N, C-alpha and C positions, 0 to 999 in steps of 0.2 A: 543543778544544772554549773558550768563551768564557763566562764564568760572571760575570751580572751579574742579580742576583733582590733583590729587598726582602724581607725578613721585620718582620714587626708586630709587633711586643712591648707597645705600650698604645695605643690608639686614642678614651681618652674625655678631656671637658675639666677642670676644675677639680678633680673630686672624684670617686676611685673609686669605682663603682658598678655591680651588676648582672654581677660578674665581670671586668667592664673595668679597665684601669688606666692612667694618664696616660701621655701622647704619648711614645713612642720608639719606633724605628725602624730596625734592621741594613740596610746598601746594603751586599753579599756579593760579592765577584768571589775567584777562585781563590788568591792568595795571599794577600789582604787583605780587611780589614770596615771598616767607617764606622758609628760609632754617629748617628744624628742626635738629639738629643735625648733627655733623661736622667731623663724625671718617677719616683718613688716605684716602688718593684717592680721594677726593670730589672733587677736584678742576679739575682732571683728568676729573673725571664722567660727573661734568660740561658741559665742551668743549665733551666729547663722545656722549651726549643726546641733545645737542643745545640748552643750557640752558641760556637765558641769563642773564647779569651778571647786567645789568641796572638795571633790575627789581628788583634785590634783596636791598629790604630794610630793613628785619629783621631775626635776628637770633634766636632761640629758642636752647639752648642747656639744655638736660634734667638734667645731673649732670656730674661730675668730673671722671668716668672712661675713659683710654685716648682713649679706641675702640668710643666714641661719642663726642671727641673731638679734639683730634691733629692733625688734619687737619683744626682746625681753623687759627691759626696765618698766616699759609703759603694764605691761602684764604685771608684775612685782610689786610696782604703785598701787595699782587697780585693787589688787587684792587686798589691799592693807585699806584701801578706802573703801568697800565692800565688807568689811569685818572680820577679817580671817585674823585666826588668833595662836591657830598651828603652824609647827612648823612645816617650812619650806624648803626642800632639799634640793641642789644644784650642783651633779655634776658635769664640771666643761675645763677647757684649759687653763691652767693658773692664771694668766694677765686676766682675765672674765674677772675676777674677783675686785682687782685696784678700780675696772672699769665699772662696774655696776656701787661700788663704795665713793667713787669720785661723783657719780651721778646723783647719786641719793645725798652726799655732803652740798653738792653744789643748788641743791634744789630744798634744803635745808630740811628734809624729808627724815621721820623716825618711823619705820614701822612698827606695827601694832604688834606683829608676829617675828617669829626668830626664822634668820635666813640664815640655812646651813649649806655651807662650801665645799665641796671635793674638788679638789684638786688633781685633774691625772694623771699619774707621772708615768706609769709602767702597765703595761697587758696585764690584766687578771680581772678577780672576783671585786668588784664595788658594790653589791648588794648583794646581800642574803638574807633575806624577811622566811616568812613562814611557809610562803604561799610562791615565792619566784626569787629565783638571782636575776644578775645582770653584771656580766664581763665586760670589761673596754677593748680592744682592739688597737691597733694600730692601722690606717690608711697612709695610702702613698699620693697627697696633695704638694702643692706651692706649701703651704702650711703645716704648722701642728694641728694633726686632724683625727680623730677617734673613732671604728665603728662601736656598735654597742648590740649584745648578743645576752636576749632577755630569753631564760626558761623556766616554765612551770615547774614546781617539783612535783612529784612523783605524788599522787593524789593515794590514801588511804584503800584500801581496799573495803566493798562493802557489804553489811551484817547480811545474810540470809536469812532472815527471821522466823522464815518454818522450820529451817533447818537445826538453827540452834535450840528452838523450843523443842524440839523432836531429840534432841542430843542432850538436851535437859545440862547445856551451857549456861553459867551465872551471868548474870549483865556483867558483873565486875571483870569478868576478861573479854568484855566485845573488842575494848580496844588494843589488848593486846591479838586480837585476832584481824582487826584492822591493820594492824601491822604488820601482818604474814605468817605472826605464830601459832603451829599448831597447838589443840587442846589434848592436854591430856587428864584421863576421867580417873576417877579414886581409885577401882579398879586396876589401873595400868594400859587401857587401852586407848591408841593413838589417833583421834580426829584430825585427819589430816585440815588446813588452812581452806583448801578446795571445796572442798564438802560441803564448807557452811559458809564462804564467803564468795563473795563477784568481783571480778577483778574489776578497778576503777578504767576510767576512760584516760587514754596514754599522755603522759604531758605534753604538751607542744610547746614550741620554740620560734622566736622569731630574730632576725637581724636585719640590722640597719649597718651596711657598709656606707652610709656618707659619701664625701666626696674622692675620688680617685682616679688613678690613671691604671690604665686594665693591668692587675698584677696578679699572678697567679699563685702569689703567698696567700690571699684569701680563700683560697678554697677551704683549704683545712680549718681555718677559723669559722667557716659558715661550714661544713660539712655535713649532710642530712640535717640543715632543717627545715620545718614544714613551710618556712614563708621568707624568704630572703628579698630585702629592698635592695637595688643596685641602682646606681645614677645611670642616665642613658642622656647624657646632656648634647652630642649628636648622631644623625645617624651615621651609618657604616664610610659614605663615601669621606667622609670630613674625619677618617681617625689620625691623619696626620696635624690637622687640627685641636681635634681631642689630647691627641698625646704632650702636645705643645702647652699649651694649657692646661694641663695633671688633670683632664677629665675622662670620658668613659662614651662607647658607641654602641647601640644596638646589640651590635655581634659578638662584643667583647663581655657584655653583661649578662649574654645571653651563653658565651664559651663558660662564665663560669660558674653559672647558675648546673648547665651540665656537666663540668667536673665535679663540681662538689657534690651531687645526686639530692639535688634541698628538692622540695615535694612542689612549690608555687615560685613562682620570678615574677615581682612588682618593679617593675621601670619608672623612673622618673626625673625630677632633674630639668627637665627640656629647655633647650636653648630659648631664647626669646625671637631668634630668627625662622621661628617657625609656628606657622600659626594653626594647620593642623596633626594633628598629631598619629594620625591611621598609619601612617609607614612604620612609624616606630616599632608600633604593636606587629607589622607585617615581617619586616625584619627579622628581631628578636623570635619571633615565633619558628622563625625557617632553622634557629639553631635549638630551641629550648620551647617547643609545643605549651606547655603551661607558665604561658606568660599574660599577664594582665599589663594595661596601662593604670600607673597610680590617679586617680582622678579624685576631685577634689570633690569632697561629703561623700563619698562613697566609704562605707562600712565595710571592710573584709577578716569575713570569721577566719581564724587560723584555725 
């Protein structure tokens, strides 16, 4: 069974309000989790929703506005206090490294694990693991800002136990079958791969588009993903305010999703001026029906 799911830890914009926290998300796989942004309160949310810190190996910070990283130094130091010894990788704009080092220095804190910092410099591949790749891409915000694209790698084909036995295919060749190769018997007969294997589930993808003004260049960057998270700080009537502050509205997020042909849209980063969020879903759904609100504590299977 393949797990690829997103849990929302924070869905509000600059100021915590109405029980909503600033941006933070956990993308979960079976043996590893990725934290995307780390606003205030992230540690408490991790505890509240029973997210295992031991599986957290990589943290991705989109930009250096406080509501997206002010919870980071607390988490980094707490992991040390909890006895972490394995490496923690952080992918973020370059200035964050100096900020973290300064905070650790003035507190005279030495971490018991290796903190590996990866400065985001250009668009492209930043993680290439056995099971997943991660790419970063620029978004249009007031300061340097990055989105992230997570793609599962293609799963190996599944062996059909009855068929491989029937065709007397040796177990030593199973790995080749899983990779898609045909099998040729000693007398030259070709057993096609589809005859003795079963196609695995299609790899899934998730795009976190971060804070951004309405920007149609995002369409190609997030095209056809299974789940797109796009900020909707304001309702459609405040499109001028959104543009002035380099944010997006419900209609704009839904338009990007529609043009990109994504499977599902998740909207968040709600302004603290709104207590009730119903209109966000109503407006976005008018343009892109398969839309959901990014609600804290909800786990969205991708």
